[in-house]
NUVO-847479 format. One record per residue (C-alpha): residue in one letter; chain; x, y, z. Coordinates in Angstrom, 3 decimals. Example, Ala and Ser with C-alpha at 12.3 -4.5 7.8 and 13.67 -1.06 7.14 Angstrom:
<r res="a" chain="A" u="12.300" v="-4.500" w="7.800"/>
<r res="s" chain="A" u="13.670" v="-1.060" w="7.140"/>
//
This chain:
<r res="m" chain="A" u="100.409" v="123.715" w="60.934"/>
<r res="n" chain="A" u="98.688" v="122.544" w="64.118"/>
<r res="l" chain="A" u="100.017" v="119.004" w="63.600"/>
<r res="v" chain="A" u="103.608" v="120.233" w="63.270"/>
<r res="l" chain="A" u="103.173" v="122.498" w="66.297"/>
<r res="s" chain="A" u="101.737" v="119.627" w="68.329"/>
<r res="h" chain="A" u="104.759" v="117.407" w="67.620"/>
<r res="y" chain="A" u="107.124" v="120.289" w="68.352"/>
<r res="l" chain="A" u="105.547" v="121.021" w="71.746"/>
<r res="s" chain="A" u="105.520" v="117.335" w="72.610"/>
<r res="a" chain="A" u="109.241" v="117.073" w="71.875"/>
<r res="l" chain="A" u="109.978" v="120.144" w="73.982"/>
<r res="k" chain="A" u="108.027" v="118.808" w="76.941"/>
<r res="k" chain="A" u="109.796" v="115.441" w="76.833"/>
<r res="r" chain="A" u="113.258" v="116.947" w="76.515"/>
<r res="p" chain="A" u="115.168" v="116.464" w="79.787"/>
<r res="y" chain="A" u="116.785" v="119.351" w="81.597"/>
<r res="v" chain="A" u="120.363" v="119.894" w="80.523"/>
<r res="s" chain="A" u="121.434" v="120.708" w="84.071"/>
<r res="g" chain="A" u="120.055" v="120.401" w="87.571"/>
<r res="r" chain="A" u="117.902" v="122.825" w="89.498"/>
<r res="v" chain="A" u="120.441" v="125.617" w="89.464"/>
<r res="s" chain="A" u="123.678" v="126.561" w="87.759"/>
<r res="s" chain="A" u="125.761" v="126.791" w="90.918"/>
<r res="v" chain="A" u="128.829" v="128.069" w="89.081"/>
<r res="y" chain="A" u="127.085" v="131.238" w="87.963"/>
<r res="g" chain="A" u="124.508" v="131.414" w="90.705"/>
<r res="d" chain="A" u="121.886" v="132.015" w="87.984"/>
<r res="p" chain="A" u="118.488" v="130.325" w="88.399"/>
<r res="l" chain="A" u="118.109" v="128.877" w="84.886"/>
<r res="n" chain="A" u="120.454" v="127.672" w="82.197"/>
<r res="d" chain="A" u="119.998" v="128.587" w="78.530"/>
<r res="a" chain="A" u="118.134" v="125.436" w="77.511"/>
<r res="e" chain="A" u="115.670" v="125.739" w="80.373"/>
<r res="v" chain="A" u="114.910" v="129.385" w="79.611"/>
<r res="l" chain="A" u="114.315" v="128.691" w="75.917"/>
<r res="r" chain="A" u="112.227" v="125.657" w="76.764"/>
<r res="i" chain="A" u="109.906" v="127.670" w="78.997"/>
<r res="r" chain="A" u="109.667" v="130.576" w="76.552"/>
<r res="f" chain="A" u="108.783" v="128.530" w="73.492"/>
<r res="i" chain="A" u="106.372" v="126.215" w="75.297"/>
<r res="s" chain="A" u="104.582" v="129.321" w="76.539"/>
<r res="f" chain="A" u="104.462" v="130.776" w="73.024"/>
<r res="g" chain="A" u="103.301" v="127.509" w="71.475"/>
<r res="l" chain="A" u="100.496" v="126.901" w="73.935"/>
<r res="t" chain="A" u="99.306" v="130.499" w="73.669"/>
<r res="y" chain="A" u="99.386" v="130.375" w="69.870"/>
<r res="r" chain="A" u="97.392" v="127.148" w="69.840"/>
<r res="s" chain="A" u="94.789" v="128.671" w="72.166"/>
<r res="i" chain="A" u="94.452" v="131.729" w="69.925"/>
<r res="i" chain="A" u="94.020" v="129.577" w="66.790"/>
<r res="i" chain="A" u="91.278" v="127.558" w="68.464"/>
<r res="w" chain="A" u="89.564" v="130.752" w="69.593"/>
<r res="v" chain="A" u="89.546" v="132.375" w="66.126"/>
<r res="e" chain="A" u="88.475" v="129.185" w="64.307"/>
<r res="g" chain="A" u="85.638" v="130.076" w="61.951"/>
<r res="r" chain="A" u="86.059" v="133.814" w="62.454"/>
<r res="s" chain="A" u="87.108" v="136.368" w="59.861"/>
<r res="h" chain="A" u="90.331" v="138.398" w="59.761"/>
<r res="k" chain="A" u="92.535" v="135.446" w="60.696"/>
<r res="w" chain="A" u="95.423" v="137.176" w="58.971"/>
<r res="v" chain="A" u="95.453" v="139.793" w="61.750"/>
<r res="v" chain="A" u="95.976" v="137.085" w="64.359"/>
<r res="h" chain="A" u="98.692" v="135.355" w="62.316"/>
<r res="t" chain="A" u="100.484" v="138.661" w="61.767"/>
<r res="f" chain="A" u="100.371" v="139.450" w="65.475"/>
<r res="c" chain="A" u="101.736" v="136.000" w="66.386"/>
<r res="a" chain="A" u="104.497" v="136.317" w="63.791"/>
<r res="l" chain="A" u="105.597" v="139.648" w="65.263"/>
<r res="w" chain="A" u="105.427" v="138.142" w="68.743"/>
<r res="l" chain="A" u="107.618" v="135.237" w="67.623"/>
<r res="l" chain="A" u="110.170" v="137.615" w="66.094"/>
<r res="l" chain="A" u="110.334" v="139.564" w="69.358"/>
<r res="l" chain="A" u="110.757" v="136.319" w="71.290"/>
<r res="v" chain="A" u="113.581" v="135.170" w="69.016"/>
<r res="y" chain="A" u="115.271" v="138.574" w="69.261"/>
<r res="s" chain="A" u="115.158" v="138.677" w="73.071"/>
<r res="s" chain="A" u="116.293" v="135.051" w="73.309"/>
<r res="s" chain="A" u="119.218" v="135.712" w="70.974"/>
<r res="k" chain="A" u="120.571" v="138.164" w="73.543"/>
<r res="m" chain="A" u="121.215" v="135.184" w="75.805"/>
<r res="f" chain="A" u="123.827" v="133.930" w="73.349"/>
<r res="g" chain="A" u="125.294" v="137.317" w="72.515"/>
<r res="m" chain="A" u="128.857" v="138.254" w="73.362"/>
<r res="s" chain="A" u="127.788" v="140.798" w="75.990"/>
<r res="f" chain="A" u="125.714" v="138.272" w="77.901"/>
<r res="r" chain="A" u="128.408" v="135.590" w="77.675"/>
<r res="e" chain="A" u="131.051" v="137.984" w="78.992"/>
<r res="v" chain="A" u="128.856" v="138.854" w="81.969"/>
<r res="r" chain="A" u="128.338" v="135.197" w="82.834"/>
<r res="e" chain="A" u="131.997" v="134.285" w="82.426"/>
<r res="r" chain="A" u="132.993" v="137.187" w="84.647"/>
<r res="l" chain="A" u="130.415" v="136.180" w="87.250"/>
<r res="s" chain="A" u="131.688" v="132.619" w="87.126"/>
<r res="s" chain="A" u="135.269" v="133.675" w="87.760"/>
<r res="q" chain="A" u="134.373" v="136.149" w="90.482"/>
<r res="r" chain="A" u="132.027" v="133.783" w="92.294"/>
<r res="s" chain="A" u="134.722" v="131.090" w="92.273"/>
<r res="r" chain="A" u="137.266" v="133.497" w="93.759"/>
<r res="g" chain="A" u="134.773" v="134.709" w="96.332"/>
<r res="n" chain="A" u="133.776" v="131.206" w="97.392"/>
<r res="s" chain="A" u="137.435" v="130.189" w="97.626"/>
<r res="a" chain="A" u="138.147" v="133.159" w="99.883"/>
<r res="y" chain="A" u="135.319" v="132.190" w="102.217"/>
<r res="s" chain="A" u="136.191" v="128.496" w="102.259"/>
<r res="e" chain="A" u="139.854" v="129.195" w="103.018"/>
<r res="n" chain="A" u="139.291" v="131.797" w="105.705"/>
<r res="g" chain="A" u="135.551" v="132.294" w="106.102"/>
<r res="e" chain="A" u="135.639" v="133.565" w="109.674"/>
<r res="r" chain="A" u="138.251" v="136.201" w="108.917"/>
<r res="a" chain="A" u="136.365" v="137.267" w="105.782"/>
<r res="g" chain="A" u="133.217" v="137.702" w="107.864"/>
<r res="e" chain="A" u="135.111" v="139.770" w="110.435"/>
<r res="l" chain="A" u="136.513" v="142.018" w="107.718"/>
<r res="f" chain="A" u="133.042" v="142.530" w="106.271"/>
<r res="d" chain="A" u="131.730" v="143.476" w="109.708"/>
<r res="e" chain="A" u="134.565" v="145.971" w="110.164"/>
<r res="m" chain="A" u="133.745" v="147.604" w="106.841"/>
<r res="i" chain="A" u="130.014" v="147.709" w="107.532"/>
<r res="t" chain="A" u="130.590" v="149.637" w="110.760"/>
<r res="e" chain="A" u="132.459" v="152.404" w="108.954"/>
<r res="d" chain="A" u="130.194" v="155.350" w="108.221"/>
<r res="n" chain="A" u="131.512" v="156.036" w="104.736"/>
<r res="v" chain="A" u="131.023" v="152.416" w="103.656"/>
<r res="v" chain="A" u="127.533" v="152.265" w="105.164"/>
<r res="a" chain="A" u="126.627" v="155.413" w="103.256"/>
<r res="k" chain="A" u="127.776" v="153.836" w="99.992"/>
<r res="m" chain="A" u="125.964" v="150.607" w="100.764"/>
<r res="g" chain="A" u="122.818" v="152.658" w="101.188"/>
<r res="s" chain="A" u="122.324" v="153.158" w="97.469"/>
<r res="r" chain="A" u="122.278" v="150.159" w="95.132"/>
<r res="r" chain="A" u="122.448" v="152.655" w="92.267"/>
<r res="k" chain="A" u="126.063" v="153.388" w="93.190"/>
<r res="i" chain="A" u="127.375" v="149.891" w="92.573"/>
<r res="k" chain="A" u="130.268" v="151.053" w="90.414"/>
<r res="d" chain="A" u="131.215" v="153.685" w="92.986"/>
<r res="m" chain="A" u="131.120" v="151.071" w="95.739"/>
<r res="f" chain="A" u="133.294" v="148.736" w="93.675"/>
<r res="t" chain="A" u="135.853" v="151.493" w="93.115"/>
<r res="h" chain="A" u="136.115" v="152.360" w="96.817"/>
<r res="s" chain="A" u="136.209" v="148.770" w="98.113"/>
<r res="s" chain="A" u="139.584" v="147.745" w="99.470"/>
<r res="l" chain="A" u="138.803" v="144.071" w="100.061"/>
<r res="e" chain="A" u="138.730" v="141.510" w="97.285"/>
<r res="e" chain="A" u="135.679" v="139.813" w="98.809"/>
<r res="e" chain="A" u="133.784" v="143.113" w="98.898"/>
<r res="k" chain="A" u="134.657" v="143.784" w="95.259"/>
<r res="v" chain="A" u="133.293" v="140.361" w="94.353"/>
<r res="r" chain="A" u="130.045" v="141.047" w="96.162"/>
<r res="w" chain="A" u="129.328" v="144.355" w="94.451"/>
<r res="s" chain="A" u="130.432" v="143.120" w="91.041"/>
<r res="l" chain="A" u="128.016" v="140.207" w="91.421"/>
<r res="a" chain="A" u="125.263" v="142.673" w="92.250"/>
<r res="a" chain="A" u="125.991" v="144.623" w="89.069"/>
<r res="g" chain="A" u="125.956" v="141.414" w="87.054"/>
<r res="e" chain="A" u="122.649" v="140.312" w="88.540"/>
<r res="e" chain="A" u="121.086" v="143.638" w="87.538"/>
<r res="k" chain="A" u="122.275" v="143.190" w="83.954"/>
<r res="l" chain="A" u="121.039" v="139.599" w="83.810"/>
<r res="t" chain="A" u="117.647" v="140.744" w="85.055"/>
<r res="w" chain="A" u="117.512" v="143.407" w="82.322"/>
<r res="l" chain="A" u="118.184" v="140.719" w="79.717"/>
<r res="g" chain="A" u="115.184" v="138.766" w="80.961"/>
<r res="y" chain="A" u="117.269" v="135.902" w="82.325"/>
<r res="v" chain="A" u="115.842" v="135.920" w="85.858"/>
<r res="l" chain="A" u="112.174" v="135.057" w="85.386"/>
<r res="v" chain="A" u="110.830" v="134.525" w="88.906"/>
<r res="g" chain="A" u="110.912" v="136.751" w="91.997"/>
<r res="i" chain="A" u="111.666" v="136.063" w="95.647"/>
<r res="k" chain="A" u="109.679" v="133.653" w="97.784"/>
<r res="v" chain="A" u="109.856" v="134.452" w="101.486"/>
<r res="i" chain="A" u="110.090" v="131.460" w="103.815"/>
<r res="t" chain="A" u="109.220" v="132.021" w="107.450"/>
<r res="d" chain="A" u="109.056" v="130.293" w="110.793"/>
<r res="v" chain="A" u="105.956" v="130.852" w="112.963"/>
<r res="d" chain="A" u="106.651" v="130.945" w="116.693"/>
<r res="d" chain="A" u="108.899" v="133.827" w="117.785"/>
<r res="t" chain="A" u="109.116" v="134.954" w="114.143"/>
<r res="l" chain="A" u="105.554" v="135.830" w="113.151"/>
<r res="k" chain="A" u="104.081" v="135.717" w="116.637"/>
<r res="s" chain="A" u="105.378" v="135.469" w="120.189"/>
<r res="s" chain="A" u="105.419" v="132.118" w="121.967"/>
<r res="g" chain="A" u="105.318" v="133.859" w="125.333"/>
<r res="g" chain="A" u="108.088" v="131.582" w="126.604"/>
<r res="v" chain="A" u="105.552" v="128.953" w="127.728"/>
<r res="k" chain="A" u="107.008" v="125.556" w="128.661"/>
<r res="a" chain="A" u="105.610" v="122.109" w="129.472"/>
<r res="a" chain="A" u="107.768" v="119.694" w="131.464"/>
<r res="g" chain="A" u="110.745" v="121.933" w="130.756"/>
<r res="v" chain="A" u="110.212" v="121.858" w="126.965"/>
<r res="a" chain="A" u="109.414" v="125.141" w="125.199"/>
<r res="l" chain="A" u="106.011" v="125.135" w="123.512"/>
<r res="g" chain="A" u="107.039" v="126.876" w="120.318"/>
<r res="g" chain="A" u="109.749" v="129.254" w="121.499"/>
<r res="i" chain="A" u="111.310" v="131.313" w="124.263"/>
<r res="d" chain="A" u="110.329" v="134.953" w="123.678"/>
<r res="v" chain="A" u="108.764" v="136.743" w="126.647"/>
<r res="q" chain="A" u="108.883" v="140.291" w="125.250"/>
<r res="y" chain="A" u="105.320" v="140.019" w="123.936"/>
<r res="p" chain="A" u="102.392" v="137.967" w="125.296"/>
<r res="r" chain="A" u="101.777" v="134.540" w="123.777"/>
<r res="g" chain="A" u="100.057" v="134.800" w="120.392"/>
<r res="a" chain="A" u="100.831" v="138.495" w="119.812"/>
<r res="m" chain="A" u="101.949" v="139.317" w="116.248"/>
<r res="y" chain="A" u="105.197" v="141.236" w="116.025"/>
<r res="p" chain="A" u="104.814" v="144.876" w="114.914"/>
<r res="g" chain="A" u="105.313" v="145.252" w="111.164"/>
<r res="v" chain="A" u="106.106" v="141.586" w="110.516"/>
<r res="f" chain="A" u="103.700" v="140.999" w="107.626"/>
<r res="q" chain="A" u="104.444" v="144.360" w="106.028"/>
<r res="f" chain="A" u="108.148" v="143.456" w="106.094"/>
<r res="m" chain="A" u="107.564" v="140.131" w="104.364"/>
<r res="f" chain="A" u="105.198" v="141.645" w="101.828"/>
<r res="e" chain="A" u="107.751" v="144.332" w="100.935"/>
<r res="l" chain="A" u="110.408" v="141.652" w="100.373"/>
<r res="t" chain="A" u="108.215" v="139.813" w="97.882"/>
<r res="v" chain="A" u="106.765" v="142.815" w="96.072"/>
<r res="h" chain="A" u="110.197" v="144.447" w="95.653"/>
<r res="s" chain="A" u="111.278" v="141.695" w="93.250"/>
<r res="s" chain="A" u="107.998" v="141.124" w="91.401"/>
<r res="s" chain="A" u="104.732" v="142.877" w="90.632"/>
<r res="s" chain="A" u="103.023" v="139.521" w="91.283"/>
<r res="p" chain="A" u="104.428" v="138.572" w="94.703"/>
<r res="m" chain="A" u="104.438" v="134.926" w="95.745"/>
<r res="n" chain="A" u="102.773" v="133.738" w="98.930"/>
<r res="l" chain="A" u="104.706" v="133.125" w="102.126"/>
<r res="a" chain="A" u="105.993" v="129.596" w="102.642"/>
<r res="v" chain="A" u="106.061" v="128.392" w="106.243"/>
<r res="l" chain="A" u="108.661" v="126.047" w="107.736"/>
<r res="t" chain="A" u="107.529" v="125.366" w="111.279"/>
<r res="a" chain="A" u="108.724" v="123.079" w="114.053"/>
<r res="r" chain="A" u="105.102" v="122.378" w="114.961"/>
<r res="a" chain="A" u="104.525" v="118.621" w="114.974"/>
<r res="e" chain="A" u="102.511" v="117.276" w="112.062"/>
<r res="e" chain="A" u="101.102" v="114.665" w="114.450"/>
<r res="f" chain="A" u="99.317" v="117.547" w="116.217"/>
<r res="k" chain="A" u="98.229" v="119.180" w="112.964"/>
<r res="a" chain="A" u="94.544" v="118.925" w="113.882"/>
<r res="a" chain="A" u="95.134" v="121.357" w="116.746"/>
<r res="l" chain="A" u="98.039" v="123.427" w="115.394"/>
<r res="e" chain="A" u="97.244" v="123.669" w="111.672"/>
<r res="l" chain="A" u="97.399" v="127.097" w="110.051"/>
<r res="k" chain="A" u="93.972" v="127.497" w="108.460"/>
<r res="p" chain="A" u="92.689" v="130.387" w="106.303"/>
<r res="t" chain="A" u="90.762" v="131.613" w="109.338"/>
<r res="s" chain="A" u="93.835" v="131.549" w="111.622"/>
<r res="p" chain="A" u="94.904" v="134.998" w="112.894"/>
<r res="i" chain="A" u="98.263" v="134.638" w="111.115"/>
<r res="c" chain="A" u="96.642" v="133.932" w="107.738"/>
<r res="v" chain="A" u="94.081" v="136.705" w="108.207"/>
<r res="k" chain="A" u="96.758" v="139.301" w="109.073"/>
<r res="a" chain="A" u="98.938" v="138.261" w="106.135"/>
<r res="k" chain="A" u="96.010" v="138.479" w="103.723"/>
<r res="r" chain="A" u="95.118" v="141.904" w="105.083"/>
<r res="a" chain="A" u="98.674" v="143.170" w="104.438"/>
<r res="g" chain="A" u="98.379" v="142.227" w="100.773"/>
<r res="e" chain="A" u="94.890" v="143.650" w="100.365"/>
<r res="k" chain="A" u="95.974" v="146.916" w="101.962"/>
<r res="a" chain="A" u="98.518" v="147.282" w="99.156"/>
<r res="g" chain="A" u="95.958" v="146.314" w="96.512"/>
<r res="v" chain="A" u="97.264" v="142.753" w="96.023"/>
<r res="r" chain="A" u="94.394" v="140.321" w="96.476"/>
<r res="g" chain="A" u="95.141" v="136.680" w="97.244"/>
<r res="w" chain="A" u="98.545" v="137.254" w="98.841"/>
<r res="g" chain="A" u="99.031" v="135.370" w="102.077"/>
<r res="v" chain="A" u="100.285" v="132.159" w="103.678"/>
<r res="g" chain="A" u="100.952" v="128.915" w="101.847"/>
<r res="p" chain="A" u="102.298" v="126.273" w="101.665"/>
<r res="v" chain="A" u="103.040" v="125.099" w="105.238"/>
<r res="l" chain="A" u="105.617" v="122.384" w="105.999"/>
<r res="y" chain="A" u="105.520" v="120.941" w="109.513"/>
<r res="g" chain="A" u="107.973" v="119.229" w="111.838"/>
<r res="s" chain="A" u="107.350" v="116.130" w="113.951"/>
<r res="v" chain="A" u="107.170" v="114.986" w="117.559"/>
<r res="a" chain="A" u="110.757" v="113.734" w="117.206"/>
<r res="e" chain="A" u="111.986" v="117.334" w="116.989"/>
<r res="w" chain="A" u="110.025" v="118.233" w="120.110"/>
<r res="v" chain="A" u="111.757" v="115.440" w="121.999"/>
<r res="n" chain="A" u="115.199" v="116.235" w="120.572"/>
<r res="q" chain="A" u="115.357" v="120.001" w="120.011"/>
<r res="a" chain="A" u="118.716" v="119.718" w="118.220"/>
<r res="n" chain="A" u="116.988" v="118.084" w="115.234"/>
<r res="k" chain="A" u="114.778" v="121.087" w="114.496"/>
<r res="g" chain="A" u="117.348" v="122.819" w="112.304"/>
<r res="r" chain="A" u="117.965" v="119.718" w="110.203"/>
<r res="r" chain="A" u="114.237" v="119.123" w="109.760"/>
<r res="k" chain="A" u="113.647" v="122.702" w="108.597"/>
<r res="f" chain="A" u="116.494" v="122.434" w="106.097"/>
<r res="s" chain="A" u="115.054" v="119.161" w="104.814"/>
<r res="n" chain="A" u="111.650" v="120.813" w="104.446"/>
<r res="f" chain="A" u="113.310" v="123.679" w="102.576"/>
<r res="e" chain="A" u="114.719" v="121.240" w="100.015"/>
<r res="t" chain="A" u="111.260" v="119.691" w="99.690"/>
<r res="l" chain="A" u="109.836" v="123.153" w="99.049"/>
<r res="m" chain="A" u="112.462" v="123.888" w="96.383"/>
<r res="s" chain="A" u="111.623" v="120.710" w="94.486"/>
<r res="a" chain="A" u="107.993" v="121.847" w="94.222"/>
<r res="n" chain="A" u="108.793" v="125.337" w="92.850"/>
<r res="l" chain="A" u="110.033" v="126.622" w="89.510"/>
<r res="p" chain="A" u="113.821" v="126.295" w="89.115"/>
<r res="a" chain="A" u="114.150" v="130.083" w="88.835"/>
<r res="t" chain="A" u="112.617" v="130.782" w="92.255"/>
<r res="t" chain="A" u="114.896" v="132.519" w="94.749"/>
<r res="y" chain="A" u="114.354" v="132.630" w="98.495"/>
<r res="v" chain="A" u="114.747" v="134.699" w="101.649"/>
<r res="y" chain="A" u="114.479" v="132.876" w="104.970"/>
<r res="v" chain="A" u="113.136" v="134.646" w="108.069"/>
<r res="g" chain="A" u="113.461" v="132.879" w="111.417"/>
<r res="d" chain="A" u="114.524" v="133.557" w="114.988"/>
<r res="t" chain="A" u="117.399" v="132.826" w="117.341"/>
<r res="g" chain="A" u="115.419" v="130.528" w="119.614"/>
<r res="e" chain="A" u="114.633" v="127.329" w="117.672"/>
<r res="m" chain="A" u="117.660" v="126.291" w="115.596"/>
<r res="d" chain="A" u="116.595" v="128.562" w="112.730"/>
<r res="g" chain="A" u="120.148" v="129.867" w="112.545"/>
<r res="e" chain="A" u="121.450" v="126.363" w="111.868"/>
<r res="a" chain="A" u="118.849" v="125.828" w="109.140"/>
<r res="g" chain="A" u="119.626" v="129.222" w="107.594"/>
<r res="e" chain="A" u="123.369" v="128.591" w="107.530"/>
<r res="q" chain="A" u="122.845" v="125.289" w="105.729"/>
<r res="m" chain="A" u="120.664" v="127.029" w="103.144"/>
<r res="l" chain="A" u="123.378" v="129.589" w="102.448"/>
<r res="r" chain="A" u="126.191" v="127.040" w="102.328"/>
<r res="y" chain="A" u="124.445" v="124.620" w="99.982"/>
<r res="y" chain="A" u="122.326" v="126.998" w="97.880"/>
<r res="p" chain="A" u="124.014" v="130.444" w="97.736"/>
<r res="g" chain="A" u="122.724" v="130.933" w="94.205"/>
<r res="l" chain="A" u="119.117" v="130.491" w="95.319"/>
<r res="v" chain="A" u="118.976" v="131.873" w="98.855"/>
<r res="k" chain="A" u="119.402" v="135.649" w="98.800"/>
<r res="g" chain="A" u="119.692" v="136.021" w="102.570"/>
<r res="v" chain="A" u="118.679" v="134.870" w="106.052"/>
<r res="f" chain="A" u="117.063" v="137.165" w="108.642"/>
<r res="l" chain="A" u="116.988" v="136.066" w="112.291"/>
<r res="h" chain="A" u="114.722" v="137.735" w="114.859"/>
<r res="v" chain="A" u="116.635" v="138.066" w="118.146"/>
<r res="v" chain="A" u="114.484" v="136.738" w="121.005"/>
<r res="s" chain="A" u="115.221" v="136.053" w="124.660"/>
<r res="e" chain="A" u="113.651" v="134.491" w="127.750"/>
<r res="d" chain="A" u="115.368" v="137.126" w="129.882"/>
<r res="i" chain="A" u="112.845" v="139.257" w="131.782"/>
<r res="d" chain="A" u="115.128" v="142.293" w="131.354"/>
<r res="q" chain="A" u="114.504" v="142.794" w="127.630"/>
<r res="g" chain="A" u="116.466" v="146.035" w="127.587"/>
<r res="s" chain="A" u="119.736" v="144.135" w="128.048"/>
<r res="v" chain="A" u="119.298" v="141.720" w="125.123"/>
<r res="e" chain="A" u="122.325" v="141.830" w="122.810"/>
<r res="v" chain="A" u="122.003" v="141.493" w="119.044"/>
<r res="p" chain="A" u="124.625" v="139.072" w="117.615"/>
<r res="r" chain="A" u="126.962" v="140.219" w="114.870"/>
<r res="d" chain="A" u="125.833" v="139.605" w="111.316"/>
<r res="k" chain="A" u="127.613" v="137.089" w="109.092"/>
<r res="i" chain="A" u="128.291" v="136.678" w="105.409"/>
<r res="l" chain="A" u="128.305" v="133.101" w="104.138"/>
<r res="r" chain="A" u="129.334" v="132.439" w="100.542"/>
<r res="g" chain="A" u="128.597" v="136.030" w="99.641"/>
<r res="r" chain="A" u="125.115" v="136.054" w="101.168"/>
<r res="p" chain="A" u="123.984" v="137.821" w="104.363"/>
<r res="l" chain="A" u="122.861" v="136.189" w="107.596"/>
<r res="v" chain="A" u="121.634" v="139.139" w="109.633"/>
<r res="h" chain="A" u="120.130" v="139.589" w="113.094"/>
<r res="f" chain="A" u="117.494" v="142.118" w="114.075"/>
<r res="r" chain="A" u="115.485" v="143.135" w="117.131"/>
<r res="t" chain="A" u="112.513" v="144.748" w="115.358"/>
<r res="y" chain="A" u="111.140" v="144.425" w="111.847"/>
<r res="v" chain="A" u="112.051" v="148.048" w="111.216"/>
<r res="g" chain="A" u="115.664" v="147.019" w="111.785"/>
<r res="a" chain="A" u="115.160" v="144.022" w="109.497"/>
<r res="a" chain="A" u="113.776" v="146.300" w="106.777"/>
<r res="r" chain="A" u="116.791" v="148.595" w="107.029"/>
<r res="k" chain="A" u="119.175" v="145.656" w="106.600"/>
<r res="a" chain="A" u="117.110" v="144.319" w="103.697"/>
<r res="w" chain="A" u="117.463" v="147.731" w="102.044"/>
<r res="e" chain="A" u="121.232" v="147.671" w="102.554"/>
<r res="w" chain="A" u="121.342" v="144.375" w="100.661"/>
<r res="g" chain="A" u="119.125" v="145.578" w="97.825"/>
<r res="m" chain="A" u="116.093" v="143.505" w="98.848"/>
<r res="m" chain="A" u="113.798" v="146.420" w="99.694"/>
<r res="g" chain="A" u="113.251" v="149.988" w="98.555"/>
<r res="e" chain="A" u="113.341" v="153.127" w="100.689"/>
<r res="e" chain="A" u="109.565" v="153.483" w="100.582"/>
<r res="g" chain="A" u="109.256" v="149.870" w="101.688"/>
<r res="v" chain="A" u="111.265" v="150.582" w="104.837"/>
<r res="e" chain="A" u="109.036" v="153.554" w="105.595"/>
<r res="r" chain="A" u="105.889" v="151.466" w="105.156"/>
<r res="v" chain="A" u="107.233" v="148.817" w="107.538"/>
<r res="k" chain="A" u="107.874" v="151.485" w="110.165"/>
<r res="k" chain="A" u="104.429" v="153.004" w="109.715"/>
<r res="q" chain="A" u="102.757" v="149.606" w="110.054"/>
<r res="a" chain="A" u="104.881" v="148.724" w="113.099"/>
<r res="e" chain="A" u="103.651" v="151.862" w="114.856"/>
<r res="e" chain="A" u="100.040" v="151.063" w="113.959"/>
<r res="d" chain="A" u="100.446" v="147.546" w="115.347"/>
<r res="l" chain="A" u="101.952" v="148.871" w="118.580"/>
<r res="r" chain="A" u="99.029" v="151.245" w="119.037"/>
<r res="e" chain="A" u="96.541" v="148.436" w="118.393"/>
<r res="m" chain="A" u="98.222" v="146.412" w="121.157"/>
<r res="g" chain="A" u="97.935" v="149.357" w="123.526"/>
<r res="i" chain="A" u="101.700" v="149.814" w="123.850"/>
<r res="g" chain="A" u="102.738" v="153.376" w="124.689"/>
<r res="k" chain="A" u="105.770" v="155.325" w="123.491"/>
<r res="n" chain="A" u="107.476" v="155.007" w="126.876"/>
<r res="d" chain="A" u="107.488" v="151.210" w="126.574"/>
<r res="v" chain="A" u="110.819" v="149.507" w="125.775"/>
<r res="r" chain="A" u="109.191" v="147.782" w="122.784"/>
<r res="w" chain="A" u="108.305" v="151.129" w="121.200"/>
<r res="e" chain="A" u="111.772" v="152.429" w="122.061"/>
<r res="d" chain="A" u="113.338" v="149.470" w="120.214"/>
<r res="v" chain="A" u="111.446" v="150.463" w="117.061"/>
<r res="e" chain="A" u="112.543" v="154.089" w="117.419"/>
<r res="k" chain="A" u="116.190" v="153.067" w="117.886"/>
<r res="d" chain="A" u="116.151" v="151.077" w="114.652"/>
<r res="w" chain="A" u="114.457" v="153.983" w="112.868"/>
<r res="e" chain="A" u="117.177" v="156.367" w="114.062"/>
<r res="v" chain="A" u="119.828" v="154.070" w="112.564"/>
<r res="w" chain="A" u="117.874" v="154.064" w="109.293"/>
<r res="e" chain="A" u="117.757" v="157.859" w="109.191"/>
<r res="e" chain="A" u="121.529" v="157.980" w="109.650"/>
<r res="v" chain="A" u="122.311" v="155.703" w="106.694"/>
<r res="r" chain="A" u="119.526" v="156.534" w="104.235"/>
<r res="p" chain="A" u="120.562" v="158.591" w="101.163"/>
//
């Protein structure tokens, strides 16, 4: 039995993938062969380990019976992937995604404008507030692109129920002006990390790590660590490296531990180079290249959310992610920063939708949490926890309620209270 199993596992491991990293037609992370491959390798290795463990012990029949029942359950759940219901869902998703992508490619700017117009309407915002009302939203949508979006959401929920989506969301983040303020410091006219002057250099933004933790834990009970794409030059890694003792890593770890998740934090970190410091326009391309490097190192089923800022070409990198990998990248969040001393006059750009995925702008992480909730990436309680943590962080920094930074948080909270169910 062990000899047959050994040959079977060896054949499975050597079998090449039927498709590439992602089925871009469906937008689903794994194809059928890849899912079955992972499931049966897992079963085989576990079964072998159990047999080795019980060798020489009595009551082996109990173990064999348990494994047989486990195998039957595995076969039953896997058979659902080839059932008529599952196939109909995928075919419908394929058709709808194709129509949606065609609409964006033919008139993407107009489609984005129409989405923005709908989002500003109170009745639509109210419907968007509850992901449980997907069918209701689909019924009341007047735009074909909006129907596609909500139908895709319904399909994704059904695919998840069938066990097709196996891995949760991995949050990718920038550092300067996203996790912490750069303070707008420059050397020879070149920004040293970013442009934000709202907070002092090195200050962590209120609620930032709670926001990112809520994104990861919403999709999985075992949240993945943050991945960092930074423009910091690898040549200066000795001085700029993010170490476990760095304030950023310590704060991230603390956010996980506070929620009872030990080991959550920062890692891996992908750096830029001196070339991007000399030519700032290359920063976006380098971050996108690092994103593709990160994808190649993760499981094919991993999906991503990118969090950056408006000061260091993060928008360009985020747009490329959405255009090339809409099936993998769930959304892009851009922190609006400015070198203007009058922070009260900073305007937040309009959000975009690229290939059915959101590229949103926010001023505070409470505002980011509200938009994540609107797109089904965070629960109501998650938004509330982000707000609570943001207030705690403001108090720790000694910022009073009359300060414009506290007022920004309150403004975003007021918007949340208007749209929440």
